[in-house]
Backbone as CSV, one residue per row, in Angstrom:
resi,resn,N_x,N_y,N_z,CA_x,CA_y,CA_z,C_x,C_y,C_z
1,UNK,9.431,-64.177,-68.596,8.306,-64.456,-67.933,7.916,-62.836,-67.252
2,UNK,6.824,-62.109,-67.306,6.503,-60.763,-66.828,6.403,-60.860,-65.434
3,UNK,5.754,-61.663,-64.682,5.951,-61.379,-63.146,7.290,-61.317,-62.481
4,UNK,8.049,-62.262,-63.057,9.463,-62.232,-62.647,10.247,-61.039,-63.077
5,UNK,10.410,-60.895,-64.292,11.202,-59.952,-64.639,10.503,-58.584,-64.772
6,UNK,9.821,-58.429,-65.266,9.200,-56.861,-65.488,8.571,-56.488,-63.958
7,UNK,7.660,-57.243,-63.211,7.091,-56.728,-61.795,8.255,-57.049,-60.853
8,UNK,9.229,-57.837,-60.993,10.201,-58.048,-60.035,9.613,-58.917,-58.914
9,UNK,8.416,-59.782,-59.275,7.878,-60.830,-58.049,8.890,-61.969,-57.652
10,UNK,8.969,-62.328,-56.883,10.155,-63.709,-56.132,9.525,-64.586,-56.675
11,UNK,8.877,-64.724,-58.004,8.430,-66.220,-58.240,9.460,-66.926,-59.015
12,UNK,9.249,-68.332,-58.793,9.927,-69.088,-59.476,9.100,-70.423,-60.316
13,UNK,9.804,-71.121,-61.187,9.052,-72.180,-62.168,9.027,-73.236,-60.872
14,UNK,7.742,-73.983,-61.000,7.524,-75.405,-60.407,6.694,-75.865,-61.184
15,UNK,6.846,-77.451,-61.327,5.754,-78.293,-62.033,5.271,-78.898,-60.927
16,UNK,3.677,-78.245,-60.835,2.737,-78.891,-59.570,1.777,-79.693,-60.261
17,UNK,1.625,-81.188,-59.520,0.702,-81.797,-59.563,-0.068,-82.507,-58.457
18,UNK,-1.544,-82.634,-58.634,-2.504,-82.754,-57.605,-3.015,-84.311,-57.957
19,UNK,-3.105,-85.094,-57.368,-3.782,-86.492,-57.291,-4.813,-86.516,-56.157
20,UNK,-5.814,-86.392,-56.442,-7.022,-86.255,-55.601,-8.378,-86.495,-55.943
21,UNK,-9.317,-87.013,-54.877,-10.538,-87.354,-55.147,-11.491,-86.778,-54.314
22,UNK,-12.304,-86.303,-54.620,-13.237,-85.314,-53.661,-14.772,-86.042,-53.860
23,UNK,-15.304,-86.501,-52.829,-16.777,-87.087,-52.965,-17.721,-86.163,-52.519
24,UNK,-18.538,-85.798,-53.571,-19.654,-84.609,-53.227,-20.753,-85.362,-52.206
25,UNK,-20.708,-86.404,-52.125,-21.827,-86.582,-51.001,-21.413,-86.274,-49.757
26,UNK,-20.196,-86.702,-49.596,-19.482,-86.349,-48.084,-19.066,-84.747,-48.138
27,UNK,-18.927,-84.267,-49.205,-18.120,-82.924,-49.653,-16.880,-82.883,-48.876
28,UNK,-16.107,-84.055,-49.162,-14.758,-84.069,-48.355,-13.887,-84.953,-49.432
29,UNK,-12.476,-84.670,-49.273,-11.642,-85.440,-50.228,-11.480,-86.691,-49.217
30,UNK,-11.610,-87.774,-50.300,-11.140,-89.116,-49.856,-9.526,-89.519,-49.970
31,UNK,-9.251,-88.460,-51.078,-7.414,-88.631,-51.312,-7.278,-87.259,-51.724
32,UNK,-5.966,-86.827,-51.131,-5.372,-85.540,-51.528,-4.127,-85.394,-51.162
33,UNK,-3.449,-85.193,-52.471,-1.929,-85.489,-52.700,-1.694,-84.008,-53.680
34,UNK,-0.565,-83.514,-53.176,0.109,-82.303,-54.148,1.958,-82.606,-53.971
35,UNK,2.177,-82.612,-55.264,3.371,-82.645,-55.435,4.228,-81.296,-56.500
36,UNK,5.016,-80.611,-55.980,5.734,-79.626,-56.716,7.304,-80.019,-56.932
37,UNK,7.569,-80.376,-58.104,9.060,-79.991,-58.730,9.324,-79.113,-58.945
38,UNK,10.572,-78.659,-58.343,11.404,-77.329,-58.248,12.569,-77.686,-57.837
39,UNK,13.740,-76.882,-58.345,15.084,-76.756,-57.659,14.893,-76.056,-56.452
40,UNK,13.837,-74.519,-56.731,14.099,-73.701,-55.795,13.340,-74.203,-54.682
41,UNK,11.934,-74.678,-54.694,10.973,-74.755,-53.603,10.183,-76.164,-53.857
42,UNK,10.930,-77.233,-53.902,10.109,-78.546,-53.997,9.325,-78.858,-52.616
43,UNK,8.277,-79.389,-52.953,6.914,-79.459,-51.860,6.103,-80.618,-52.243
44,UNK,5.760,-81.214,-51.040,4.823,-82.666,-51.230,3.857,-82.598,-49.886
45,UNK,2.557,-82.712,-49.989,1.779,-82.688,-48.985,0.828,-83.750,-49.165
46,UNK,0.556,-84.272,-48.292,-0.577,-85.386,-47.921,-1.734,-84.991,-46.925
47,UNK,-2.927,-85.022,-47.410,-3.909,-84.728,-46.108,-4.865,-85.866,-46.246
48,UNK,-5.676,-85.848,-45.203,-6.712,-86.267,-45.049,-7.883,-85.878,-44.413
49,UNK,-9.236,-86.224,-44.781,-10.295,-85.574,-44.256,-11.708,-86.369,-44.357
50,UNK,-12.413,-85.918,-43.030,-13.631,-86.865,-42.769,-14.777,-85.976,-42.425
51,UNK,-15.667,-86.247,-42.858,-16.833,-85.486,-42.777,-17.113,-84.924,-41.423
52,UNK,-16.832,-85.582,-40.227,-17.177,-85.032,-38.747,-15.909,-84.500,-38.432
53,UNK,-15.064,-83.856,-39.224,-13.935,-83.255,-38.697,-14.268,-81.673,-38.269
54,UNK,-13.996,-81.455,-37.095,-14.152,-79.950,-36.588,-13.095,-78.826,-36.504
55,UNK,-13.648,-77.922,-36.375,-12.605,-76.493,-36.539,-12.081,-76.690,-35.128
56,UNK,-10.493,-76.273,-35.037,-10.144,-76.217,-33.922,-8.871,-75.034,-33.949
57,UNK,-9.539,-73.628,-33.456,-8.596,-72.267,-33.548,-8.077,-72.098,-32.383
58,UNK,-7.270,-72.515,-31.890,-6.606,-71.975,-30.536,-6.179,-70.669,-30.641
59,UNK,-6.711,-69.799,-29.702,-6.001,-68.103,-29.799,-7.085,-67.276,-30.184
60,UNK,-8.330,-67.704,-30.583,-9.486,-67.117,-31.323,-10.577,-67.038,-30.577
61,UNK,-11.528,-66.471,-30.267,-12.605,-66.250,-29.539,-13.708,-67.293,-30.251
62,UNK,-13.688,-67.298,-31.341,-14.651,-68.492,-32.059,-14.199,-68.749,-33.467
63,UNK,-14.929,-69.379,-34.180,-14.608,-70.115,-35.541,-14.674,-68.858,-36.839
64,UNK,-15.806,-68.167,-36.599,-15.990,-66.900,-37.580,-14.804,-66.058,-37.476
65,UNK,-14.128,-65.631,-36.339,-13.074,-64.484,-35.939,-11.882,-65.469,-36.738
66,UNK,-11.751,-66.385,-36.107,-10.685,-67.271,-36.960,-10.705,-67.351,-38.501
67,UNK,-11.578,-67.492,-38.921,-11.753,-67.782,-40.564,-11.884,-66.563,-41.232
68,UNK,-12.241,-65.330,-40.534,-11.935,-63.973,-41.226,-10.576,-63.833,-41.175
69,UNK,-9.911,-63.897,-40.207,-8.067,-63.730,-39.893,-7.434,-64.398,-40.888
70,UNK,-8.006,-65.810,-41.239,-7.424,-67.107,-41.747,-7.292,-66.648,-43.382
71,UNK,-8.573,-66.644,-43.784,-8.836,-66.746,-45.008,-9.299,-65.387,-45.851
72,UNK,-9.770,-64.338,-45.000,-10.076,-63.181,-45.853,-9.011,-62.653,-46.652
73,UNK,-9.285,-62.283,-48.055,-8.446,-61.568,-48.534,-7.964,-60.263,-48.167
74,UNK,-6.609,-60.010,-48.128,-6.190,-58.848,-47.823,-4.902,-58.275,-48.720
75,UNK,-4.182,-57.239,-48.302,-3.214,-56.886,-49.274,-1.939,-57.509,-48.930
76,UNK,-1.181,-58.064,-49.471,0.109,-58.977,-49.223,1.258,-58.010,-49.509
77,UNK,2.300,-58.333,-48.767,3.600,-57.370,-49.253,4.831,-58.563,-49.195
78,UNK,5.569,-58.081,-50.134,6.929,-58.937,-50.365,8.023,-58.075,-50.780
79,UNK,9.226,-58.648,-50.836,10.436,-57.954,-51.101,10.525,-58.569,-52.604
80,UNK,10.663,-57.386,-53.369,10.594,-57.587,-55.018,12.329,-58.236,-55.195
81,UNK,12.511,-58.579,-56.215,13.742,-59.293,-56.930,14.854,-58.249,-56.759
82,UNK,14.440,-56.797,-56.726,15.273,-55.797,-56.690,15.353,-55.326,-55.262
83,UNK,15.036,-55.997,-54.387,15.103,-55.656,-53.084,14.324,-54.714,-52.197
84,UNK,13.428,-54.026,-53.084,12.668,-53.099,-52.646,11.107,-54.161,-52.575
85,UNK,10.350,-52.959,-51.622,9.046,-53.497,-51.093,8.126,-53.378,-52.255
86,UNK,7.253,-54.261,-52.246,6.041,-54.341,-53.029,5.063,-54.848,-52.457
87,UNK,3.643,-54.530,-53.149,2.569,-55.281,-52.652,1.288,-55.490,-54.059
88,UNK,0.918,-56.391,-53.778,-0.421,-56.700,-54.758,-1.638,-57.180,-53.632
89,UNK,-2.750,-57.316,-54.636,-3.875,-57.525,-53.789,-4.690,-58.606,-54.280
90,UNK,-5.291,-59.661,-53.669,-5.948,-60.967,-54.151,-7.334,-60.846,-53.462
91,UNK,-8.287,-61.060,-54.478,-9.861,-60.963,-53.834,-10.558,-62.239,-54.392
92,UNK,-11.440,-62.751,-53.295,-12.104,-63.767,-53.565,-13.433,-63.749,-52.668
93,UNK,-14.422,-64.490,-53.304,-15.806,-64.739,-52.225,-15.196,-65.108,-50.963
94,UNK,-16.266,-65.166,-50.366,-16.015,-65.809,-48.804,-15.911,-67.550,-49.164
95,UNK,-14.886,-67.732,-48.649,-14.430,-69.267,-48.768,-15.333,-70.143,-47.738
96,UNK,-15.334,-71.292,-48.323,-16.475,-72.392,-47.548,-15.708,-73.405,-47.298
97,UNK,-14.269,-73.363,-46.375,-13.540,-74.322,-45.979,-13.936,-75.253,-45.145
98,UNK,-13.175,-76.511,-45.248,-13.689,-77.538,-44.048,-12.173,-77.842,-43.687
99,UNK,-12.197,-78.284,-42.348,-11.289,-78.629,-41.781,-10.548,-80.226,-42.390
100,UNK,-9.024,-80.348,-42.492,-8.460,-81.571,-42.723,-7.107,-81.720,-41.660
101,UNK,-6.913,-83.128,-41.958,-5.617,-83.362,-41.189,-4.208,-83.565,-42.057
102,UNK,-3.301,-83.112,-41.675,-2.063,-83.569,-42.346,-1.385,-84.756,-42.047
103,UNK,-1.155,-85.384,-42.974,-0.731,-86.776,-43.152,0.841,-86.699,-43.113
104,UNK,1.351,-85.658,-44.347,2.703,-85.565,-44.438,2.952,-84.198,-44.866
105,UNK,4.090,-83.761,-44.907,4.654,-82.281,-45.615,6.206,-82.195,-45.713
106,UNK,6.418,-81.571,-46.699,7.597,-81.382,-47.020,7.721,-80.303,-48.010
107,UNK,8.337,-79.235,-47.074,8.604,-77.895,-47.928,9.777,-77.518,-47.921
108,UNK,10.632,-77.880,-49.066,12.198,-77.600,-49.374,12.484,-76.410,-48.997
109,UNK,12.055,-75.201,-49.467,12.572,-74.022,-49.310,12.337,-73.569,-47.780
110,UNK,11.498,-73.957,-46.972,11.500,-73.647,-45.458,12.587,-74.257,-44.620
111,UNK,13.094,-75.461,-45.202,13.931,-76.218,-44.440,14.840,-75.557,-45.101
112,UNK,15.610,-75.572,-45.830,16.695,-74.832,-46.305,16.953,-73.589,-45.790
113,UNK,15.815,-72.725,-46.000,16.174,-71.517,-45.309,16.084,-71.509,-43.819
114,UNK,15.950,-72.682,-42.948,15.713,-72.851,-41.338,14.817,-71.788,-40.999
115,UNK,13.430,-71.452,-41.765,12.674,-71.075,-41.381,11.457,-72.271,-40.397
116,UNK,11.307,-73.087,-41.150,10.405,-74.578,-40.506,11.361,-75.533,-40.826
117,UNK,11.547,-76.050,-39.681,12.349,-77.523,-39.854,11.403,-78.869,-40.513
118,UNK,12.074,-79.813,-40.937,11.226,-80.651,-41.238,10.065,-81.496,-40.302
119,UNK,10.375,-81.475,-38.867,9.427,-81.859,-37.738,8.251,-80.992,-37.586
120,UNK,8.465,-79.518,-37.678,7.407,-78.551,-37.211,6.618,-78.588,-38.622
121,UNK,7.149,-78.721,-39.763,6.134,-78.931,-40.954,5.175,-80.042,-40.695
122,UNK,5.444,-80.626,-39.712,4.465,-81.940,-39.634,3.238,-81.411,-38.562
123,UNK,3.473,-80.354,-38.122,2.391,-79.529,-37.005,1.997,-78.254,-37.215
124,UNK,1.345,-78.115,-38.369,0.558,-76.886,-38.588,-0.331,-76.251,-37.743
125,UNK,-0.596,-74.916,-38.000,-1.483,-74.432,-37.034,-2.816,-74.969,-37.587
126,UNK,-3.186,-75.139,-38.863,-4.541,-75.754,-39.147,-4.397,-76.142,-40.795
127,UNK,-5.273,-76.921,-41.219,-5.243,-77.353,-42.410,-6.636,-77.080,-42.686
128,UNK,-7.042,-76.292,-43.636,-8.433,-75.973,-44.392,-8.457,-76.119,-46.046
129,UNK,-9.496,-76.694,-46.301,-9.526,-77.211,-47.508,-10.882,-76.604,-48.120
130,UNK,-10.893,-76.194,-49.568,-11.988,-76.163,-50.325,-11.735,-76.499,-51.879
131,UNK,-12.664,-77.084,-52.371,-12.612,-77.709,-53.578,-12.254,-76.858,-54.773
132,UNK,-13.144,-75.574,-54.995,-12.551,-74.702,-56.171,-13.158,-73.314,-55.712
133,UNK,-12.394,-72.435,-56.327,-12.486,-71.109,-55.747,-11.831,-70.170,-56.768
134,UNK,-12.728,-69.254,-57.391,-12.310,-68.311,-58.218,-11.467,-67.102,-57.493
135,UNK,-10.321,-66.535,-57.529,-9.252,-65.797,-57.243,-9.242,-64.547,-58.416
136,UNK,-9.613,-63.367,-57.722,-8.866,-62.184,-58.773,-7.666,-61.617,-58.199
137,UNK,-6.765,-61.627,-59.133,-5.238,-61.028,-58.531,-5.427,-59.636,-59.283
138,UNK,-5.124,-58.876,-58.595,-4.919,-57.060,-59.179,-3.578,-56.767,-59.539
139,UNK,-3.260,-56.869,-61.096,-2.224,-56.643,-61.374,-1.950,-55.394,-61.985
140,UNK,-0.984,-54.591,-62.391,0.288,-54.976,-61.921,0.495,-54.894,-60.286
141,UNK,1.340,-55.249,-59.658,1.601,-54.950,-58.218,2.063,-53.696,-57.975
142,UNK,2.135,-53.385,-57.111,2.970,-51.793,-56.852,4.289,-51.939,-56.165
143,UNK,5.185,-51.220,-56.431,6.472,-50.895,-55.955,6.038,-50.008,-54.922
144,UNK,6.568,-50.129,-53.476,6.306,-49.021,-52.605,7.698,-48.468,-52.305
């Protein structure tokens, strides 16, 4: 696997499955589930969405500012598998996200590393959904 072995990205295999139903009339998901089978980072998420849900971005002056900070593509940094710092960029058009509500979440890696415990995982800052969007990943990543 080139990303992991050549570029030293901290990627691990996982089988991801989605069980979703998007209603084009309401522009909302009537059902949204994601499940990742992985020894390294298992995950499960269930969301609900209603057409009348509103954005709530505590700490931002307005929704536009919040959406720029939360969804605008930027350069990301990570520790490569060899311990050195690396970076790569992702680009996408402006996202047209809609708010959703977390029903349940389990992120095994976050729990195992004691970064976010199971209870804290049930209270995210925000949940934003967009049915589809194209992303451009600029590769190869750069070692710094």
